[in-house]
C-alpha positions, 0 to 999 in steps of 0.5 A: 229657875236661877236658884234651882240651876245654881243649886244643881251646879253646887250639887254637881261640884260637891256631891261626888266628893262626899258620897261614894255611891255617887262617885261610883255612878257618876255618869248616872248622877250627872245625867239625872242632874242634867235632865233636872237642869234642862227641865228647870230651865225650860230648854228640854224639848225634842230638839235638845233630846235628839242633840243629847242622843246624837252628840255622844255617838261619834265620840263613843264610836271612836273610843270603842273602835280604838279600844278594840284595836289597842286590845288586838295590837296590845302585845306589839305596842307593849313590846315597843313601849317596854323597849323605849322605857328600858332605854330612857329614865321613866321620868323622861319617858313620861314627860316626852309622852305628855308633850308629844300627845299634847302636840299630836292632839291637834291632828289625831284629835283630843279623843284619840290622844286620850285613848293612846295616853291611857293605853300606854300608861296602863302598861307601865309599872308605876305607883298609883300616885304617879299614874294619877299625876301623869294622867292629869298633866297629860290631859292639861297638855292635850287640852292646850294642844288640841286647840291648834286646829279646828279638828282637835276638839269641839271647842276649837271647831265651834270657835272657828265656825262661830268666827267664820275663820280659816283652818289656821286662825286659832294657830295664829291667835293662841298657837304660841300660848298653846305650844308654850303651855304644852312645853311648860307642862312638860318641864313641870313634869320633870320636877313634879313626877317621881315615879316608883317602879312597882315590880309585878303590879298591873295597873287598872285595865291592863288586861281588859275583856270585851265586856269591860270595853263595852261597859266603859263605852256606854259610861262615856256615852252617858257622860257626854249626854249628861254634859250636853244637857247641862251645857244647854241648861246654863246657856241662858244664865251665861247670856244673862249674867256673864257676857257683859262682865269685864274680860278679867272677871270673865276669865275667872268665872269661866272656871265653871267649865271644870264641870260644864262643857267648855265648847258650850260655853265658847258657843255662848260667849264668843262673838265675831263682834268681840275684840281679839284680846277678849277672845284670847282671854275666853279661850285660854280660861276655858282650856285651862279650867277644863282640866281641873275636874273630870267633867271639864274635858272629854280626855279627862272623862276617857282617862278617868273611866279607863284608869279608875281615877276618882273625883277626889284623886283628880281634884287633889292635883287637878285643882291646884295645877289648874289654879297655878296655870290660870294665874300664870295665864292671867298674868301673861294676858294682862302684861301682853 
Protein backbone atom coordinates (compact mmCIF):
# COMPACT_ATOMS: atom_id res chain seq x y z
CA UNK A 1 0.00 0.00 0.00
CA UNK A 2 2.74 2.46 0.98
CA UNK A 3 4.63 1.93 -2.28
CA UNK A 4 1.48 2.47 -4.36
CA UNK A 5 0.59 5.67 -2.50
CA UNK A 6 4.11 7.04 -2.88
CA UNK A 7 4.02 6.23 -6.60
CA UNK A 8 0.68 8.05 -6.93
CA UNK A 9 2.15 11.06 -5.13
CA UNK A 10 5.10 11.14 -7.54
CA UNK A 11 2.78 10.87 -10.55
CA UNK A 12 0.58 13.68 -9.25
CA UNK A 13 3.67 15.84 -8.79
CA UNK A 14 5.37 15.15 -12.12
CA UNK A 15 2.94 14.13 -14.87
CA UNK A 16 1.16 17.53 -15.20
CA UNK A 17 4.54 19.06 -16.10
CA UNK A 18 5.41 16.58 -18.84
CA UNK A 19 2.11 15.59 -20.44
CA UNK A 20 -0.03 18.28 -22.04
CA UNK A 21 -3.09 16.04 -22.15
CA UNK A 22 -2.95 15.70 -18.36
CA UNK A 23 -2.29 19.41 -17.93
CA UNK A 24 -5.39 20.21 -19.99
CA UNK A 25 -7.50 17.76 -17.96
CA UNK A 26 -5.87 18.19 -14.56
CA UNK A 27 -9.13 17.91 -12.60
CA UNK A 28 -10.01 14.55 -14.16
CA UNK A 29 -6.45 13.28 -13.68
CA UNK A 30 -6.42 14.23 -9.98
CA UNK A 31 -9.87 12.68 -9.48
CA UNK A 32 -8.68 9.41 -11.02
CA UNK A 33 -5.49 9.45 -8.92
CA UNK A 34 -7.50 10.29 -5.80
CA UNK A 35 -9.88 7.41 -6.44
CA UNK A 36 -7.02 4.95 -7.01
CA UNK A 37 -5.27 6.21 -3.86
CA UNK A 38 -8.45 5.84 -1.80
CA UNK A 39 -8.97 2.28 -3.05
CA UNK A 40 -5.31 1.36 -2.50
CA UNK A 41 -5.30 2.69 1.06
CA UNK A 42 -8.59 0.98 1.89
CA UNK A 43 -10.35 4.18 2.96
CA UNK A 44 -12.88 4.38 0.13
CA UNK A 45 -16.30 3.75 1.63
CA UNK A 46 -19.74 5.34 1.56
CA UNK A 47 -18.77 7.87 4.26
CA UNK A 48 -15.71 9.10 2.32
CA UNK A 49 -17.66 9.10 -0.94
CA UNK A 50 -20.37 11.29 0.60
CA UNK A 51 -17.69 13.56 2.09
CA UNK A 52 -16.02 13.89 -1.32
CA UNK A 53 -19.38 14.73 -2.91
CA UNK A 54 -20.45 17.20 -0.23
CA UNK A 55 -17.16 18.99 0.51
CA UNK A 56 -16.95 20.91 -2.78
CA UNK A 57 -20.59 22.10 -2.75
CA UNK A 58 -20.17 25.26 -0.66
CA UNK A 59 -16.97 26.26 -2.43
CA UNK A 60 -18.39 25.79 -5.92
CA UNK A 61 -21.63 27.59 -5.03
CA UNK A 62 -19.64 30.58 -3.74
CA UNK A 63 -17.55 30.56 -6.93
CA UNK A 64 -20.63 30.27 -9.14
CA UNK A 65 -22.65 33.02 -7.41
CA UNK A 66 -19.68 35.39 -7.11
CA UNK A 67 -18.71 34.85 -10.76
CA UNK A 68 -22.24 35.65 -11.94
CA UNK A 69 -22.43 38.74 -9.70
CA UNK A 70 -19.09 39.99 -10.98
CA UNK A 71 -20.27 39.41 -14.55
CA UNK A 72 -23.35 41.55 -13.91
CA UNK A 73 -21.38 44.25 -12.08
CA UNK A 74 -18.42 44.10 -14.43
CA UNK A 75 -18.88 47.52 -16.05
CA UNK A 76 -19.04 49.70 -12.89
CA UNK A 77 -16.22 47.71 -11.26
CA UNK A 78 -14.05 48.02 -14.36
CA UNK A 79 -14.72 51.76 -14.44
CA UNK A 80 -13.63 52.04 -10.80
CA UNK A 81 -10.51 49.91 -11.33
CA UNK A 82 -9.54 51.91 -14.42
CA UNK A 83 -9.96 55.15 -12.49
CA UNK A 84 -7.65 53.94 -9.70
CA UNK A 85 -5.08 52.56 -12.14
CA UNK A 86 -4.89 55.93 -13.95
CA UNK A 87 -3.99 57.61 -10.66
CA UNK A 88 -1.50 55.01 -9.44
CA UNK A 89 1.56 53.41 -10.95
CA UNK A 90 0.59 49.89 -12.07
CA UNK A 91 3.26 48.35 -9.85
CA UNK A 92 1.90 50.19 -6.81
CA UNK A 93 -1.66 49.18 -7.68
CA UNK A 94 -0.73 45.50 -7.97
CA UNK A 95 1.18 45.62 -4.68
CA UNK A 96 -1.72 47.26 -2.85
CA UNK A 97 -4.13 44.69 -4.30
CA UNK A 98 -1.92 41.83 -3.10
CA UNK A 99 -1.67 43.24 0.44
CA UNK A 100 -5.32 44.31 0.80
CA UNK A 101 -6.69 40.97 -0.44
CA UNK A 102 -4.32 39.14 1.92
CA UNK A 103 -5.59 41.04 4.95
CA UNK A 104 -9.25 40.97 3.91
CA UNK A 105 -9.20 37.22 3.23
CA UNK A 106 -9.53 36.54 6.96
CA UNK A 107 -12.94 38.26 6.84
CA UNK A 108 -14.30 37.68 3.33
CA UNK A 109 -12.71 34.17 3.16
CA UNK A 110 -9.87 32.99 0.93
CA UNK A 111 -12.33 31.82 -1.72
CA UNK A 112 -13.97 35.21 -2.20
CA UNK A 113 -10.57 36.93 -2.06
CA UNK A 114 -9.37 34.67 -4.90
CA UNK A 115 -12.46 35.45 -6.98
CA UNK A 116 -11.95 39.19 -6.45
CA UNK A 117 -8.29 38.76 -7.41
CA UNK A 118 -8.98 37.08 -10.74
CA UNK A 119 -11.83 39.44 -11.55
CA UNK A 120 -9.64 42.51 -11.06
CA UNK A 121 -6.51 41.13 -12.68
CA UNK A 122 -8.42 39.93 -15.75
CA UNK A 123 -9.39 43.56 -16.37
CA UNK A 124 -5.82 44.86 -16.39
CA UNK A 125 -3.89 45.22 -19.61
CA UNK A 126 -0.63 43.69 -18.41
CA UNK A 127 1.76 41.19 -19.92
CA UNK A 128 1.34 37.47 -19.30
CA UNK A 129 4.43 37.11 -17.13
CA UNK A 130 3.27 39.84 -14.77
CA UNK A 131 -0.21 38.32 -14.62
CA UNK A 132 1.23 34.96 -13.52
CA UNK A 133 3.66 36.48 -10.99
CA UNK A 134 0.99 38.74 -9.48
CA UNK A 135 -1.50 35.90 -9.17
CA UNK A 136 0.97 33.62 -7.39
CA UNK A 137 2.12 36.36 -5.01
CA UNK A 138 -1.49 37.26 -4.24
CA UNK A 139 -2.33 33.62 -3.50
CA UNK A 140 0.61 33.41 -1.08
CA UNK A 141 -0.66 36.60 0.55
CA UNK A 142 -4.22 35.24 0.79
CA UNK A 143 -2.89 32.02 2.34
CA UNK A 144 -1.17 34.02 5.09
CA UNK A 145 -4.03 36.41 5.72
CA UNK A 146 -6.81 33.84 5.74
CA UNK A 147 -5.47 32.08 8.88
CA UNK A 148 -6.03 35.13 11.06
CA UNK A 149 -9.59 33.96 11.81
CA UNK A 150 -11.37 30.57 11.72
CA UNK A 151 -13.65 31.77 8.90
CA UNK A 152 -10.78 32.51 6.52
CA UNK A 153 -10.14 28.99 5.24
CA UNK A 154 -10.60 25.31 6.22
CA UNK A 155 -7.05 25.06 7.65
CA UNK A 156 -7.86 27.75 10.22
CA UNK A 157 -11.30 26.31 10.95
CA UNK A 158 -10.01 22.77 11.54
CA UNK A 159 -7.07 23.93 13.68
CA UNK A 160 -9.24 26.09 15.93
CA UNK A 161 -11.79 23.30 16.29
CA UNK A 162 -9.24 20.54 17.01
CA UNK A 163 -7.56 22.62 19.69
CA UNK A 164 -10.94 23.69 21.12
CA UNK A 165 -9.89 27.34 21.08
CA UNK A 166 -11.71 30.65 20.70
CA UNK A 167 -12.12 32.87 17.64
CA UNK A 168 -8.95 34.89 18.19
CA UNK A 169 -6.63 31.98 19.06
CA UNK A 170 -4.86 31.86 15.69
CA UNK A 171 -4.54 35.63 15.61
CA UNK A 172 -2.67 35.53 18.92
CA UNK A 173 -0.68 32.44 17.91
CA UNK A 174 0.59 33.39 14.44
CA UNK A 175 -1.09 36.74 13.76
CA UNK A 176 2.18 38.66 13.75
CA UNK A 177 3.83 36.15 11.41
CA UNK A 178 0.81 36.16 9.08
CA UNK A 179 0.65 39.97 8.87
CA UNK A 180 4.42 40.24 8.38
CA UNK A 181 4.10 37.57 5.69
CA UNK A 182 1.44 39.58 3.83
CA UNK A 183 3.41 42.83 4.12
CA UNK A 184 6.67 41.10 3.19
CA UNK A 185 5.09 39.70 0.03
CA UNK A 186 3.80 43.19 -0.74
CA UNK A 187 7.26 44.74 -0.37
CA UNK A 188 8.77 41.98 -2.49
CA UNK A 189 6.14 42.66 -5.15
CA UNK A 190 7.32 46.26 -5.55
CA UNK A 191 10.72 45.01 -6.72
CA UNK A 192 9.73 41.73 -8.35
CA UNK A 193 6.85 42.89 -10.54
CA UNK A 194 7.70 44.82 -13.67
CA UNK A 195 4.37 45.18 -15.44
CA UNK A 196 4.31 45.99 -19.15
CA UNK A 197 1.23 47.67 -20.54
CA UNK A 198 -0.33 45.70 -23.43
CA UNK A 199 -2.50 48.14 -25.32
CA UNK A 200 -5.65 46.59 -26.73
CA UNK A 201 -4.88 43.08 -25.52
CA UNK A 202 -7.54 41.38 -23.40
CA UNK A 203 -6.50 38.94 -20.71
CA UNK A 204 -7.93 35.39 -20.46
CA UNK A 205 -11.52 35.33 -19.25
CA UNK A 206 -12.05 39.09 -19.52
CA UNK A 207 -15.26 38.59 -21.50
CA UNK A 208 -16.96 35.54 -20.05
CA UNK A 209 -20.11 33.70 -21.06
CA UNK A 210 -22.40 31.83 -18.67
CA UNK A 211 -21.31 28.52 -20.16
CA UNK A 212 -17.68 29.33 -19.34
CA UNK A 213 -18.61 30.23 -15.77
CA UNK A 214 -20.50 26.95 -15.36
CA UNK A 215 -17.64 24.96 -16.92
CA UNK A 216 -15.09 26.47 -14.55
CA UNK A 217 -17.35 25.84 -11.58
CA UNK A 218 -17.68 22.16 -12.49
CA UNK A 219 -13.89 21.87 -12.85
CA UNK A 220 -13.37 23.40 -9.40
CA UNK A 221 -15.94 20.97 -7.96
CA UNK A 222 -13.99 17.99 -9.30
CA UNK A 223 -10.70 19.55 -8.18
CA UNK A 224 -11.88 19.84 -4.57
CA UNK A 225 -13.44 16.38 -4.74
CA UNK A 226 -10.09 14.96 -5.90
CA UNK A 227 -8.20 16.72 -3.09
CA UNK A 228 -10.65 15.31 -0.53
CA UNK A 229 -9.95 11.77 -1.76
CA UNK A 230 -6.18 12.34 -1.92
CA UNK A 231 -6.04 13.89 1.55
CA UNK A 232 -8.03 11.08 3.15
CA UNK A 233 -5.94 8.45 1.39
CA UNK A 234 -2.68 9.68 2.92
CA UNK A 235 -4.03 10.13 6.46
CA UNK A 236 -2.69 6.79 7.68
CA UNK A 237 0.76 7.42 6.16
CA UNK A 238 0.90 10.79 7.90
CA UNK A 239 0.01 9.24 11.25
CA UNK A 240 2.45 6.37 10.79
CA UNK A 241 5.53 8.20 9.51
CA UNK A 242 5.22 11.95 10.18
CA UNK A 243 3.78 12.53 13.63
CA UNK A 244 6.87 11.33 15.50
CA UNK A 245 9.32 13.35 13.39
CA UNK A 246 11.45 16.13 14.81
CA UNK A 247 9.62 19.46 14.54
CA UNK A 248 12.23 20.90 12.19
CA UNK A 249 12.07 17.87 9.91
CA UNK A 250 8.27 17.93 9.93
CA UNK A 251 8.40 21.58 8.84
CA UNK A 252 10.12 20.59 5.60
CA UNK A 253 8.24 17.33 5.07
CA UNK A 254 5.02 19.34 5.14
CA UNK A 255 5.93 20.65 1.68
CA UNK A 256 3.76 17.76 0.47
CA UNK A 257 0.86 20.16 1.12
CA UNK A 258 1.81 21.66 -2.25
CA UNK A 259 -0.24 18.79 -3.70
CA UNK A 260 -2.23 17.50 -0.73
CA UNK A 261 -4.92 19.49 1.03
CA UNK A 262 -3.25 21.39 3.90
CA UNK A 263 -6.44 21.27 5.96
CA UNK A 264 -6.33 17.47 5.86
CA UNK A 265 -2.69 17.46 6.95
CA UNK A 266 -3.50 19.88 9.77
CA UNK A 267 -6.34 17.61 10.91
CA UNK A 268 -3.98 14.63 10.99
CA UNK A 269 -0.95 16.34 12.53
CA UNK A 270 -2.23 18.87 15.06
CA UNK A 271 -3.14 17.72 18.54
CA UNK A 272 -4.09 19.57 21.77
CA UNK A 273 -1.25 17.66 23.46
CA UNK A 274 1.35 19.45 21.31
CA UNK A 275 3.43 22.37 22.50
CA UNK A 276 2.50 25.75 21.07
CA UNK A 277 5.82 26.09 19.25
CA UNK A 278 5.28 22.79 17.47
CA UNK A 279 1.85 23.93 16.30
CA UNK A 280 3.38 27.16 14.98
CA UNK A 281 5.97 25.17 13.01
CA UNK A 282 3.25 23.00 11.48
CA UNK A 283 0.88 25.84 10.61
CA UNK A 284 3.49 28.08 8.99
CA UNK A 285 4.93 25.23 6.91
CA UNK A 286 1.46 24.25 5.66
CA UNK A 287 0.51 27.86 4.89
CA UNK A 288 3.67 28.58 2.91
CA UNK A 289 4.09 25.33 1.00
CA UNK A 290 0.44 25.38 -0.09
CA UNK A 291 1.27 28.19 -2.50
CA UNK A 292 4.03 26.35 -4.34
CA UNK A 293 1.82 24.40 -6.76
CA UNK A 294 -1.74 24.78 -8.04
CA UNK A 295 -3.35 21.95 -5.97
CA UNK A 296 -1.89 23.31 -2.71
CA UNK A 297 -4.68 25.79 -1.94
CA UNK A 298 -8.23 26.54 -3.04
CA UNK A 299 -7.30 30.13 -4.09
CA UNK A 300 -4.57 28.69 -6.35
CA UNK A 301 -7.10 26.38 -8.00
CA UNK A 302 -9.66 29.15 -8.55
CA UNK A 303 -7.08 31.59 -9.93
CA UNK A 304 -5.34 29.08 -12.18
CA UNK A 305 -8.65 27.88 -13.65
CA UNK A 306 -9.98 31.37 -14.28
CA UNK A 307 -6.78 32.82 -15.74
CA UNK A 308 -5.61 29.72 -17.59
CA UNK A 309 -2.33 29.41 -15.69
CA UNK A 310 -0.63 26.07 -16.34
CA UNK A 311 1.18 23.88 -13.83
CA UNK A 312 4.52 24.76 -15.41
CA UNK A 313 3.83 28.48 -15.24
CA UNK A 314 2.83 28.23 -11.59
CA UNK A 315 5.78 26.04 -10.61
CA UNK A 316 8.25 28.33 -12.39
CA UNK A 317 7.62 31.04 -9.81
CA UNK A 318 5.65 29.28 -7.07
CA UNK A 319 8.36 26.78 -6.12
CA UNK A 320 11.28 29.26 -5.79
CA UNK A 321 9.05 31.81 -4.04
CA UNK A 322 7.79 29.14 -1.66
CA UNK A 323 11.30 27.86 -0.91
CA UNK A 324 12.56 31.37 -0.13
CA UNK A 325 9.65 32.02 2.24
CA UNK A 326 10.07 28.55 3.78
CA UNK A 327 13.76 29.25 4.50
CA UNK A 328 12.99 32.67 5.98
CA UNK A 329 10.16 31.21 8.06
CA UNK A 330 12.33 28.35 9.32
CA UNK A 331 15.10 30.73 10.30
CA UNK A 332 12.62 32.92 12.15
CA UNK A 333 11.10 29.99 14.05
CA UNK A 334 14.53 28.63 15.03
CA UNK A 335 15.75 32.04 16.28
CA UNK A 336 12.52 32.84 18.12
